[in-house]
MIRO-17253 format. One record per residue: residue in three letters; x, y, z of N, C-alpha, C in turn. Coordinates in steps of 0.1 Angstrom, whole numbers, always signed. Example, Ala and Ser with C-alpha at 12.3 -4.5 7.8 and 13.67 -1.06 7.14 Angstrom:
BEGIN
ATOM  aa   n.x   n.y   n.z  ca.x  ca.y  ca.z   c.x   c.y   c.z
ATOM ALA  +132   -57   +78  +123   -45   +78  +132   -33   +78
ATOM SER  +128   -22   +71  +137   -11   +71  +129    +0   +79
END
This chain:
BEGIN
ATOM  aa   n.x   n.y   n.z  ca.x  ca.y  ca.z   c.x   c.y   c.z
ATOM MET  -137   +44  +447  -133   +35  +442  -125   +27  +451
ATOM LYS  -130   +12  +449  -131    +0  +454  -130    -9  +447
ATOM PHE  -119   -23  +452  -120   -31  +437  -112   -40  +443
ATOM GLU  -114   -56  +441  -102   -67  +441  -102   -76  +429
ATOM VAL   -93   -77  +426   -91   -87  +414   -74   -91  +419
ATOM PRO   -77  -101  +406   -61  -114  +412   -53  -108  +405
ATOM LEU   -42  -109  +416   -29  -106  +417   -19  -104  +405
ATOM GLN   -24  -114  +399   -15  -119  +386   -19  -115  +371
ATOM ASP   -33  -109  +375   -38  -106  +361   -34   -94  +361
ATOM LEU   -36   -86  +375   -34   -68  +375   -20   -67  +373
ATOM ALA   -12   -76  +380    +5   -75  +379   +10   -74  +358
ATOM THR    -1   -85  +355    +5   -83  +341    +0   -74  +329
ATOM ALA    -8   -70  +337   -18   -60  +327    -8   -46  +329
ATOM THR    -9   -43  +347    -2   -35  +347   +15   -35  +340
ATOM ALA   +21   -44  +337   +30   -45  +333   +31   -37  +321
ATOM THR   +23   -44  +315   +21   -40  +298   +17   -24  +296
ATOM ALA    +8   -22  +308    +7    -7  +305   +15    +5  +309
ATOM ALA   +25    -1  +318   +36    +7  +318   +49    +7  +307
ATOM ARG   +45    +4  +299   +54    +5  +286   +49   +17  +280
ATOM PHE   +38   +21  +282   +29   +30  +276   +34   +43  +279
ATOM ALA   +35   +40  +291   +37   +56  +300   +47   +67  +300
ATOM GLU   +48   +78  +298   +59   +88  +294   +66   +93  +310
ATOM ARG   +78   +84  +309   +82   +90  +322   +88  +104  +322
ATOM ARG   +92  +109  +313  +100  +120  +310   +89  +133  +305
ATOM ALA   +77  +131  +307   +68  +137  +297   +68  +152  +307
ATOM ASN   +65  +164  +296   +58  +177  +308   +43  +174  +308
ATOM LEU   +35  +163  +312   +26  +166  +312   +29  +153  +326
ATOM PRO   +28  +154  +335   +31  +144  +344   +25  +136  +343
ATOM VAL    +7  +133  +342    -2  +126  +342    +4  +116  +334
ATOM LEU   +10  +120  +317   +12  +109  +309   +22   +96  +319
ATOM GLY   +27  +100  +331   +35   +89  +336   +27   +81  +344
ATOM ALA   +16   +81  +342    +7   +76  +350    -1   +60  +348
ATOM ILE    -7   +55  +350   -18   +48  +341   -34   +47  +347
ATOM LEU   -41   +53  +337   -58   +57  +343   -60   +40  +343
ATOM LEU   -69   +37  +359   -75   +31  +364   -90   +35  +365
ATOM SER   -96   +27  +361  -111   +27  +356  -118   +16  +362
ATOM ALA  -127   +18  +376  -132    +0  +383  -151   +10  +378
ATOM GLU  -152    -2  +366  -166    -3  +364  -171   -15  +358
ATOM ASN  -185   -18  +364  -190   -28  +361  -186   -42  +354
ATOM GLY  -177   -48  +367  -177   -62  +370  -165   -59  +364
ATOM ARG  -153   -50  +360  -139   -46  +352  -128   -38  +358
ATOM LEU  -123   -41  +357  -113   -31  +355  -104   -24  +346
ATOM VAL  -103   -14  +343   -97    -7  +331   -85    -2  +330
ATOM LEU   -72    -5  +327   -55    -1  +330   -55   +11  +313
ATOM ARG   -54   +23  +315   -50   +27  +303   -40   +34  +302
ATOM ALA   -33   +39  +293   -20   +43  +290   -14   +46  +279
ATOM THR    -4   +55  +280    -7   +65  +265   +12   +76  +267
ATOM ASN   +17   +78  +256   +28   +90  +255   +30   +94  +244
ATOM LEU   +11   +97  +238    +6  +102  +230   +12   +97  +218
ATOM GLU   +23   +93  +216   +24   +85  +201   +17   +69  +197
ATOM CYS   +16   +65  +212    +9   +49  +211    +2   +51  +222
ATOM GLY    -9   +42  +225   -16   +40  +236   -21   +25  +239
ATOM VAL   -25   +21  +250   -30   +10  +254   -40   +12  +262
ATOM GLU   -49    +0  +259   -60    -5  +268   -63   -16  +273
ATOM LEU   -64   -22  +285   -71   -32  +290   -78   -37  +302
ATOM SER   -82   -44  +296   -92   -49  +310   -94   -63  +316
ATOM VAL   -98   -62  +328   -95   -76  +335  -105   -75  +346
ATOM PRO  -110   -89  +346  -127   -91  +355  -116   -84  +372
ATOM ALA  -129   -78  +375  -125   -76  +391  -139   -73  +396
ATOM LYS  -138   -74  +411  -148   -78  +419  -150   -60  +422
ATOM VAL  -164   -54  +415  -159   -38  +421  -170   -31  +432
ATOM ALA  -169   -31  +441  -173   -26  +453  -177   -10  +450
ATOM SER  -173    -4  +449  -176   +12  +440  -170   +11  +432
ATOM THR  -174   +24  +424  -166   +29  +411  -160   +38  +411
ATOM GLY  -151   +42  +399  -142   +53  +404  -130   +52  +393
ATOM VAL  -124   +65  +394  -111   +66  +388  -100   +72  +392
ATOM ALA   -89   +70  +392   -74   +71  +394   -61   +72  +385
ATOM ALA   -54   +81  +386   -44   +80  +379   -33   +78  +387
ATOM VAL   -27   +64  +387   -16   +65  +394    -1   +59  +392
ATOM PRO    +8   +64  +394   +22   +67  +390   +22   +52  +383
ATOM ALA   +28   +52  +370   +27   +34  +366   +41   +32  +370
ATOM THR   +55   +35  +372   +67   +29  +376   +66   +26  +390
ATOM THR   +55   +32  +402   +56   +27  +413   +44   +18  +412
ATOM LEU   +32   +19  +405   +27    +6  +408   +31    -5  +402
ATOM ALA   +35    -5  +395   +48   -22  +387   +52   -27  +396
ATOM GLY   +64   -15  +402   +71   -22  +412   +62   -30  +420
ATOM PHE   +57   -24  +425   +50   -29  +439   +42   -42  +437
ATOM LEU   +33   -43  +423   +30   -54  +421   +37   -63  +417
ATOM ASN   +49   -60  +410   +57   -72  +406   +65   -79  +420
ATOM ASN   +66   -72  +430   +70   -80  +440   +61   -84  +452
ATOM ALA   +47   -82  +448   +39   -88  +458   +34  -103  +457
ATOM ARG   +34  -108  +467   +27  -122  +469   +11  -127  +473
ATOM GLY    +7  -135  +468    -5  -136  +469   -14  -139  +460
ATOM LYS   -27  -147  +457   -36  -148  +448   -42  -132  +440
ATOM SER   -43  -128  +449   -50  -117  +450   -50  -102  +454
ATOM VAL   -57   -90  +449   -51   -82  +455   -68   -68  +455
ATOM SER   -65   -65  +464   -78   -56  +470   -71   -40  +471
ATOM ALA   -79   -27  +466   -75   -15  +462   -88    -6  +466
ATOM GLU   -88    +4  +469   -95   +14  +476   -90   +30  +473
ATOM LEU   -92   +40  +467   -90   +52  +464   -97   +61  +475
ATOM LYS   -89   +65  +486   -94   +74  +498   -84   +87  +493
ATOM GLY   -93   +99  +490   -88  +107  +488   -77  +108  +477
ATOM GLU   -70  +118  +480   -53  +114  +467   -48  +103  +464
ATOM VAL   -52   +91  +471   -42   +81  +480   -50   +70  +472
ATOM PHE   -41   +64  +468   -42   +47  +462   -38   +36  +469
ATOM LYS   -46   +29  +477   -45   +20  +489   -46    +8  +480
ATOM VAL   -33    -1  +482   -32   -11  +473   -29   -21  +487
ATOM GLU   -36   -35  +487   -29   -44  +497   -30   -59  +490
ATOM THR   -23   -65  +496   -19   -83  +492   -21   -87  +504
ATOM GLU   -17  -100  +500   -19  -114  +510    -3  -109  +523
ATOM SER    +7  -105  +519   +19  -103  +522   +21   -86  +528
ATOM SER   +19   -77  +517   +23   -62  +518   +10   -57  +513
ATOM SER   +11   -42  +516    +4   -32  +515   +12   -16  +509
ATOM ALA    +7    -7  +499   +11    +6  +497    +0   +17  +499
ATOM SER    +2   +25  +501    +0   +40  +500    +1   +45  +485
ATOM ILE    -4   +50  +479    +4   +55  +463    -1   +71  +463
ATOM LYS    +2   +79  +461    -1   +93  +461    -6   +93  +443
ATOM THR   -19   +98  +443   -23   +97  +426   -19  +108  +422
ATOM LEU   -22  +114  +410   -24  +129  +400   -36  +130  +396
ATOM PRO   -40  +144  +398   -50  +149  +388   -53  +137  +379
ATOM HIS   -65  +132  +376   -66  +120  +362   -78  +133  +353
ATOM ASP   -80  +144  +357   -87  +151  +344   -80  +151  +333
ATOM ASP   -65  +158  +333   -61  +161  +325   -54  +149  +310
ATOM PHE   -59  +131  +319   -53  +126  +309   -61  +121  +296
ATOM PRO   -50  +120  +287   -60  +118  +274   -68  +112  +267
ATOM LEU   -76  +111  +260   -86  +101  +257   -83   +92  +244
ATOM LEU   -76   +82  +244   -73   +73  +235   -79   +72  +220
ATOM PRO   -73   +82  +210   -80   +79  +197   -91   +65  +191
ATOM ARG  -100   +65  +190  -112   +53  +185  -112   +54  +166
ATOM VAL   -98   +46  +159  -102   +44  +151  -116   +36  +142
ATOM SER  -117   +47  +135  -132   +39  +130  -130   +25  +120
ATOM ALA  -142   +21  +120  -139    +5  +109  -138    +6   +95
ATOM ASP  -144   +19   +89  -146   +18   +78  -132   +13   +65
ATOM GLN  -119   +14   +76  -107    +6   +68   -99    -1   +80
ATOM SER  -100   -11   +69   -93   -22   +80   -83   -35   +71
ATOM PHE   -77   -40   +73   -72   -55   +72   -71   -62   +80
ATOM SER   -75   -77   +76   -69   -86   +86   -60  -101   +82
ATOM ALA   -49  -103   +90   -41  -114   +87   -41  -121  +100
ATOM LYS   -36  -131  +103   -28  -137  +114   -20  -129  +126
ATOM ALA   -22  -133  +134   -18  -124  +150    -3  -130  +145
ATOM ALA    +3  -143  +147   +15  -148  +145   +20  -143  +134
ATOM ASP   +17  -141  +119   +24  -134  +104   +25  -117  +113
ATOM LEU   +17  -116  +116   +20   -97  +119   +25   -98  +128
ATOM VAL   +34  -105  +135   +43  -102  +148   +56  -104  +138
ATOM ARG   +56  -117  +130   +67  -124  +124   +74  -109  +111
ATOM ALA   +61  -103  +106   +66   -97   +94   +70   -85  +103
ATOM ILE   +67   -76  +115   +71   -66  +119   +91   -67  +128
ATOM ARG   +88   -83  +130  +104   -88  +137  +111   -88  +128
ATOM SER  +111   -93  +117  +117   -99  +108  +125   -84  +103
ATOM VAL  +122   -74  +107  +123   -59  +101  +127   -48  +107
ATOM ALA  +120   -48  +121  +123   -36  +131  +136   -31  +133
ATOM TYR  +142   -42  +132  +160   -39  +135  +161   -28  +129
ATOM CYS  +162   -29  +121  +164   -22  +107  +163    -7  +107
ATOM ALA  +153    -4  +115  +150   +11  +110  +160   +20  +117
ATOM SER  +157   +34  +115  +172   +42  +118  +171   +45  +130
ATOM LEU  +180   +45  +141  +180   +53  +155  +184   +71  +154
ATOM SER  +185   +74  +144  +188   +92  +138  +174   +93  +138
ATOM ALA  +171  +107  +143  +156  +115  +137  +158  +123  +128
ATOM ILE  +171  +128  +121  +168  +134  +108  +161  +133   +99
ATOM LYS  +159  +119   +96  +151  +112   +90  +137  +105   +92
ATOM PRO  +125  +112   +97  +119  +105  +105  +110   +94   +97
ATOM GLU  +110   +96   +81  +104   +85   +79  +115   +72   +79
ATOM LEU  +126   +71   +80  +133   +57   +82  +136   +56   +95
ATOM GLN  +132   +63  +105  +127   +59  +123  +113   +51  +121
ATOM SER  +112   +43  +111   +97   +37  +109   +96   +27  +102
ATOM VAL   +86   +15  +104   +83    +6   +98   +71   +10   +85
ATOM LEU   +80    +6   +78   +69    +5   +66   +57    -6   +61
ATOM MET   +45    -3   +62   +41   -17   +59   +26   -13   +44
ATOM TYR   +23   -24   +41   +14   -22   +28   +12   -32   +28
ATOM GLY    -1   -35   +16    -6   -47   +13   -11   -51    -1
ATOM GLU    -8   -58    -9   -11   -56   -23   -11   -70   -29
ATOM ALA   -22   -78   -38   -25   -92   -44   -21  -103   -31
ATOM GLY   -33  -101   -18   -32  -110   -12   -15  -110    -1
ATOM LYS   -10  -103    -3    +6  -100    +4    +7   -88   +17
ATOM LEU    +9   -87   +23   +14   -79   +32   +30   -77   +38
ATOM THR   +31   -65   +33   +47   -62   +33   +51   -52   +46
ATOM THR   +62   -54   +50   +65   -49   +56   +81   -46   +52
ATOM VAL   +87   -30   +57   +98   -29   +53  +107   -17   +66
ATOM ALA  +120   -19   +66  +127   -13   +77  +136    -8   +70
ATOM THR  +147    +3   +68  +157    +7   +65  +167   +19   +73
ATOM ASP  +179   +17   +73  +185   +31   +79  +198   +34   +68
ATOM SER  +192   +31   +62  +204   +37   +49  +217   +27   +46
ATOM PHE  +220   +20   +56  +228   +10   +53  +226    -4   +53
ATOM ARG  +213   -11   +58  +211   -19   +56  +194   -15   +51
ATOM LEU  +189   -33   +45  +171   -30   +44  +167   -42   +49
ATOM ALA  +158   -45   +54  +147   -57   +51  +135   -53   +49
ATOM GLU  +131   -65   +42  +116   -67   +35  +111   -83   +38
ATOM LYS   +99   -79   +43   +94   -98   +44   +77   -94   +43
ATOM THR   +74  -105   +40   +58  -105   +35   +52  -118   +38
ATOM VAL   +39  -114   +45   +34  -123   +51   +20  -123   +43
ATOM PRO    +8  -135   +45    -1  -133   +38   -12  -127   +46
ATOM LEU   -19  -117   +32   -31  -109   +39   -46  -117   +37
ATOM LYS   -50  -119   +47   -68  -125   +51   -73  -114   +38
ATOM GLY   -80  -123   +32   -91  -116   +21   -89  -114    +7
ATOM GLY   -73  -108   +10   -70  -104    -5   -66   -90    -3
ATOM GLY   -73   -81   -14   -79   -67   -14   -60   -62   -13
ATOM SER   -60   -46    -9   -48   -41    -7   -49   -32    +5
ATOM VAL   -35   -25    +9   -33   -18   +22   -25    -6   +19
ATOM PRO   -30    +7   +16   -23   +18    +8   -11   +18   +23
ATOM HIS    +2   +27   +17   +15   +26   +23    +9   +32   +41
ATOM MET   +18   +26   +48   +15   +29   +61   +30   +36   +71
ATOM LEU   +33   +44   +75   +48   +44   +82   +41   +44   +99
ATOM ILE   +47   +31  +104   +44   +30  +123   +58   +36  +123
ATOM PRO   +59   +39  +130   +69   +48  +144   +79   +35  +151
ATOM ALA   +88   +29  +143   +96   +15  +150   +94   +12  +165
ATOM ARG   +94   +23  +177   +88   +19  +186   +77   +16  +190
ATOM ASN   +67   +21  +183   +56   +15  +185   +49    +1  +175
ATOM ALA   +55    +1  +162   +54   -12  +152   +63   -24  +165
ATOM ALA   +70   -21  +176   +76   -30  +185   +68   -33  +191
ATOM GLU   +59   -24  +203   +49   -22  +211   +37   -37  +204
ATOM LEU   +32   -31  +195   +21   -34  +186   +27   -49  +184
ATOM MET   +39   -53  +184   +44   -66  +179   +45   -76  +196
ATOM ARG   +47   -68  +202   +45   -72  +219   +31   -79  +220
ATOM VAL   +25   -68  +220    +8   -69  +227    +3   -79  +214
ATOM LEU    +6   -86  +203    -1   -97  +200    +9  -110  +194
ATOM GLU   +19  -107  +209   +25  -119  +208   +21  -132  +216
ATOM ASN   +13  -131  +221    +3  -140  +228   -12  -142  +220
ATOM VAL   -11  -138  +213   -27  -138  +203   -30  -147  +195
ATOM SER   -37  -155  +196   -37  -164  +185   -51  -160  +174
ATOM GLY   -47  -169  +167   -57  -167  +155   -53  -156  +144
ATOM ASP   -66  -149  +143   -70  -140  +135   -64  -122  +141
ATOM VAL   -61  -108  +137   -63  -102  +142   -69   -86  +134
ATOM GLU   -81   -82  +133   -82   -71  +126   -78   -58  +129
ATOM VAL   -70   -51  +119   -61   -41  +118   -67   -27  +111
ATOM TYR   -73   -16  +120   -85    -2  +117   -72    +7  +112
ATOM TYR   -74   +15  +105   -65   +20  +103   -72   +39   +91
ATOM ASN   -68   +51   +97   -68   +62   +91   -59   +68   +83
ATOM GLU   -57   +80   +75   -45   +85   +75   -38   +91   +83
ATOM HIS   -43   +87  +102   -36   +97  +112   -30   +84  +118
ATOM GLN   -38   +74  +121   -40   +68  +131   -42   +51  +128
ATOM LEU   -34   +43  +134   -37   +26  +135   -41   +17  +145
ATOM SER   -51   +11  +150   -56    +5  +159   -60    -5  +157
ATOM THR   -62   -14  +170   -62   -33  +167   -70   -35  +183
ATOM GLN   -78   -46  +178   -85   -48  +195   -81   -62  +193
ATOM ALA   -72   -69  +204   -68   -81  +204   -72   -87  +217
ATOM GLY   -82   -94  +218   -88  -102  +231   -92   -86  +240
ATOM GLU   -87   -86  +253   -89   -75  +263   -83   -62  +263
ATOM VAL   -73   -65  +249   -64   -55  +248   -65   -44  +236
ATOM TYR   -67   -30  +239   -66   -23  +225   -57   -17  +225
ATOM TYR   -47   -12  +211   -40    -6  +208   -40    -1  +194
ATOM THR   -34   +15  +202   -34   +22  +186   -20   +33  +189
ATOM SER   -18   +35  +177    -5   +48  +177    -6   +52  +160
ATOM ARG    +1   +63  +160    -3   +75  +153    +6   +68  +140
ATOM LEU    +4   +76  +135   +13   +70  +119   +24   +85  +111
ATOM LEU   +30   +83  +108   +42   +91  +104   +37  +102   +89
ATOM ASP   +36  +110   +92   +40  +113   +80   +43  +118   +70
ATOM GLY   +50  +110   +59   +57  +110   +54   +59  +102   +43
ATOM ALA   +68  +101   +36   +74   +93   +22   +86   +87   +23
ATOM PHE   +83   +72   +22   +93   +64   +22  +100   +60   +12
ATOM PRO  +115   +58    +9  +124   +60    +2  +115   +47   -10
ATOM ASN  +121   +48   -24  +112   +35   -35  +123   +28   -30
ATOM TYR  +125   +18   -20  +135    +8   -24  +135    -3   -36
ATOM ARG  +122    -1   -37  +122   -16   -52  +139   -10   -60
ATOM GLN  +141    +1   -63  +148    +5   -74  +164    +0   -66
ATOM ILE  +161    -2   -56  +179    -5   -55  +181   -19   -48
ATOM ILE  +171   -27   -51  +173   -43   -51  +182   -45   -64
ATOM PRO  +190   -53   -64  +193   -56   -74  +186   -72   -86
ATOM LYS  +188   -69   -95  +175   -80  -101  +189   -92  -107
ATOM ASP  +200   -84  -112  +208   -98  -112  +223   -98  -108
ATOM PHE  +228  -108  -105  +241  -110   -96  +252  -114  -101
ATOM SER  +264  -113  -102  +278  -125  -107  +281  -132   -98
ATOM THR  +279  -135   -84  +284  -146   -75  +269  -147   -69
ATOM GLU  +267  -163   -69  +256  -162   -61  +259  -177   -52
ATOM ALA  +258  -174   -35  +262  -187   -30  +253  -193   -18
ATOM VAL  +255  -206   -13  +246  -210    -3  +253  -218    +5
ATOM VAL  +253  -210   +22  +260  -216   +30  +249  -224   +42
ATOM LEU  +250  -224   +51  +243  -232   +62  +241  -221   +70
ATOM ARG  +228  -221   +75  +227  -209   +83  +238  -204   +96
ATOM GLU  +235  -217  +105  +242  -219  +115  +260  -217  +118
ATOM GLU  +263  -218  +107  +275  -224  +103  +278  -209  +101
ATOM MET  +272  -201   +95  +275  -185   +92  +272  -180  +107
ATOM ALA  +260  -185  +113  +261  -177  +126  +271  -177  +139
ATOM GLY  +273  -191  +136  +286  -192  +150  +296  -186  +142
ATOM ALA  +301  -185  +129  +317  -179  +125  +311  -165  +127
ATOM LEU  +303  -157  +128  +300  -146  +128  +303  -141  +145
ATOM LYS  +296  -148  +152  +295  -146  +169  +309  -144  +171
ATOM SER  +317  -159  +169  +336  -161  +172  +346  -144  +170
ATOM LEU  +339  -143  +153  +344  -133  +146  +346  -119  +154
ATOM SER  +331  -117  +161  +331  -107  +167  +339  -100  +179
ATOM VAL  +346  -111  +182  +355  -108  +195  +371  -103  +186
ATOM PHE  +371  -102  +174  +387  -101  +172  +377   -86  +159
ATOM ALA  +364   -84  +161  +364   -72  +155  +367   -56  +158
ATOM ASP  +373   -49  +146  +376   -36  +155  +368   -27  +160
ATOM LYS  +367   -13  +160  +357    -4  +165  +345    -1  +153
ATOM PHE  +346    -6  +140  +338    -7  +132  +334   -18  +134
ATOM ALA  +337   -28  +137  +328   -41  +137  +330   -48  +125
ATOM GLN  +341   -42  +117  +342   -46  +101  +345   -63  +101
ATOM VAL  +338   -69   +90  +344   -84   +91  +345   -84   +74
ATOM SER  +355   -91   +68  +358   -94   +53  +352  -106   +52
ATOM LEU  +343  -107   +37  +336  -118   +35  +339  -122   +23
ATOM ALA  +347  -134   +16  +353  -135    +3  +344  -148    +4
ATOM LEU  +337  -149   -13  +330  -162   -19  +343  -168   -27
ATOM GLU  +349  -179   -23  +356  -184   -32  +348  -198   -37
ATOM PRO  +348  -198   -53  +344  -207   -58  +356  -218   -61
ATOM SER  +368  -220   -62  +373  -227   -63  +379  -237   -53
ATOM LYS  +373  -228   -39  +374  -238   -27  +363  -241   -23
ATOM LYS  +356  -239   -26  +337  -241   -21  +336  -235    -9
ATOM ALA  +337  -222    -7  +341  -219    +8  +334  -205    +7
ATOM MET  +334  -195   +17  +328  -184   +21  +340  -180   +33
ATOM MET  +349  -175   +31  +358  -172   +42  +355  -160   +50
ATOM LEU  +356  -157   +60  +350  -148   +70  +364  -145   +76
ATOM SER  +366  -132   +82  +381  -125   +85  +376  -113   +95
ATOM SER  +382  -108  +108  +383   -97  +112  +395   -95  +119
ATOM ARG  +400   -84  +119  +413   -79  +125  +412   -68  +131
ATOM ASN  +417   -68  +147  +420   -55  +153  +434   -54  +158
ATOM PRO  +439   -45  +157  +452   -46  +162  +455   -44  +174
ATOM ASP  +444   -41  +182  +446   -40  +198  +446   -56  +205
ATOM VAL  +440   -65  +197  +432   -80  +202  +442   -85  +192
ATOM GLY  +440   -91  +177  +449  -101  +175  +437   -98  +159
ATOM GLU  +437  -115  +151  +428  -120  +145  +424  -130  +137
ATOM GLN  +411  -132  +133  +407  -145  +129  +404  -144  +117
ATOM VAL  +403  -160  +113  +400  -163   +99  +390  -177   +99
ATOM SER  +376  -169   +95  +366  -189   +96  +363  -193   +81
ATOM THR  +362  -203   +79  +362  -205   +64  +347  -217   +69
ATOM VAL  +334  -213   +55  +323  -220   +61  +325  -223   +48
ATOM LYS  +318  -242   +48  +319  -243   +32  +307  -241   +26
ATOM ALA  +306  -240   +14  +298  -232    +6  +294  -236    -8
ATOM THR  +281  -236   -13  +277  -241   -29  +277  -225   -35
ATOM ILE  +290  -228   -43  +294  -209   -49  +291  -209   -65
ATOM GLU  +281  -204   -71  +284  -200   -86  +288  -188   -88
ATOM GLY  +298  -187   -99  +298  -172  -106  +308  -166  -105
ATOM ASP  +314  -157   -99  +330  -149   -97  +335  -154   -86
ATOM GLN  +346  -148   -79  +352  -148   -69  +350  -135   -62
ATOM VAL  +349  -131   -51  +348  -120   -47  +351  -121   -37
ATOM SER  +357  -101   -27  +358  -101   -17  +351   -90   -13
ATOM VAL  +346   -89    -3  +336   -76    +5  +338   -72   +19
ATOM SER  +336   -61   +23  +338   -63   +39  +328   -54   +42
ATOM PHE  +320   -57   +52  +304   -55   +58  +310   -51   +71
ATOM ASN  +295   -43   +77  +295   -47   +94  +291   -55  +100
ATOM GLY  +301   -67  +106  +296   -78  +109  +286   -83  +118
ATOM ARG  +279   -66  +127  +267   -66  +129  +256   -69  +121
ATOM TYR  +254   -61  +110  +250   -64  +101  +246   -75   +93
ATOM LEU  +255   -83   +90  +254   -93   +83  +246  -104   +97
ATOM ALA  +253  -105  +108  +245  -115  +119  +232  -106  +121
ATOM ASP  +227   -96  +122  +212   -94  +124  +204   -97  +111
ATOM SER  +211  -100   +98  +202  -106   +90  +194  -123   +90
ATOM LEU  +205  -128   +97  +205  -142  +101  +190  -144  +112
ATOM GLN  +184  -134  +116  +175  -135  +133  +166  -139  +119
ATOM ALA  +161  -134  +110  +145  -138  +102  +146  -148   +94
ATOM ILE  +155  -155   +93  +160  -167   +84  +159  -174   +91
ATOM VAL  +148  -185   +91  +140  -196   +99  +148  -211   +90
ATOM GLY  +149  -207   +80  +155  -219   +69  +169  -226   +78
ATOM GLU  +172  -237   +70  +187  -242   +71  +203  -233   +67
ATOM SER  +197  -232   +55  +205  -227   +43  +201  -210   +42
ATOM VAL  +213  -201   +41  +213  -185   +37  +217  -185   +21
ATOM ARG  +215  -185   +15  +216  -175    +3  +223  -165    +0
ATOM LEU  +231  -161    -6  +238  -147    -6  +240  -145   -24
ATOM HIS  +240  -129   -25  +238  -125   -40  +244  -118   -43
ATOM SER  +259  -114   -51  +267  -106   -53  +270   -95   -63
ATOM ASN  +272   -86   -63  +280   -81   -80  +293   -78   -79
ATOM GLY  +300   -81   -61  +314   -78   -66  +319   -60   -59
ATOM PRO  +332   -63   -52  +333   -50   -44  +326   -39   -46
ATOM GLY  +322   -32   -38  +314   -22   -35  +302   -19   -39
ATOM LYS  +296   -32   -40  +283   -37   -41  +277   -38   -34
ATOM ALA  +263   -39   -28  +255   -41   -19  +252   -56   -16
ATOM MET  +250   -63   -11  +245   -76   -11  +237   -82    -5
ATOM LEU  +226   -94    -9  +217   -94   -12  +216  -106    -5
ATOM ILE  +205  -109    +9  +210  -125   +20  +189  -126   +20
ATOM LYS  +189  -142   +14  +179  -144   +16  +177  -161   +21
ATOM ASP  +165  -160   +29  +165  -176   +31  +165  -186   +13
ATOM ALA  +169  -196   +22  +173  -204    +7  +157  -216    +2
ATOM SER  +153  -211   +16  +141  -221   +14  +125  -215   +12
ATOM ASP  +130  -199   +14  +117  -188   +17  +118  -178   +13
ATOM ALA  +113  -176    -2  +115  -165    -5  +104  -149    -3
ATOM SER  +102  -153    +9   +93  -138   +18  +102  -129   +23
ATOM PHE  +112  -134   +25  +124  -124   +36  +131  -126   +26
ATOM LEU  +139  -107   +27  +151  -103   +18  +156   -93   +29
ATOM TYR  +171   -91   +25  +177   -84   +35  +193   -79   +26
ATOM LEU  +191   -66   +26  +202   -61   +15  +209   -49   +28
ATOM ALA  +223   -54   +24  +235   -50   +36  +246   -42   +23
ATOM MET  +248   -30   +30  +256   -20   +24  +273   -29   +31
ATOM PRO  +281   -29   +16  +297   -28   +23  +299   -15   +29
ATOM MET  +313   -18   +34  +317   -11   +41  +330    -4   +32
ATOM ASN  +331    +9   +29  +344   +10   +24  +347   +20   +26
ATOM ARG  +362    +7   +35  +375   +13   +38  +387    +2   +39
END
């Protein structure tokens, strides 16, 4: 194997591939990037067996070949290298790489054990704008559970119906749902994408313009975005019937400015206790939302946010971080809050966009 490739192209592709390498795997080759020089291009593959990626960059290939190079080592060298191009050659078990300013010799791993990336057939697929799919994942993924007790809650639910693609995630304490347009209408069955894999799919698509075609079967999902092929396994499980817990009617509704609410929550975090507890009171008579936090070791703070309120006065305590998280997916100027009183979940929406909703459970303390 011997090739030359633009340094920036290789550094960018290697950085992407390195995110998929599994550093603590029982199979050492999973911590490597498989490099294949062939037909005027260099192909990079990496996988952690949960998800994988294949990238292709143009290259001047003097001789073809395959090498499994430790991902962390190669990415670290290229990230600090300088110059316009990089030349590389495999000599025995050593991968020699050189730029204008530096060179390195990296010991390779046996590449025969490197697993193949699964290829999902084109029998079942859906199409959406790449930007919409990124927005759909970003709007909900942070709500996925961090606990492995219920694997289905460590995932992002994705499904499509009536021309809309819906994503949902929950950790039982809060829930987020986002809908985006689905190209060509139709429907998509419920798919559970591991949250970590969904985040990688989002990052793969962030710099993609136009539409993206997503292929799926019972166990796998994949997409081709330019020169990047991505694949992920799907979880086998049942996501909770979340629709039945979303209230339809409310005793109190309020509208506040997003920036004012975000600023107040950020300031209150300084005084929050170890549970990040924030008390939220909607007071129609004062046309205000009162937010307060208290920490016996630090002090306390009360912030007032102007609000348009209809209905009853209500006071509820929440995890302040959960309230702040809800605002990251809201792009409009105003936030709509819906409550049914103490002890009840609060529904949070973008006042100007019905495609996103967030449900936060109260703190019973």
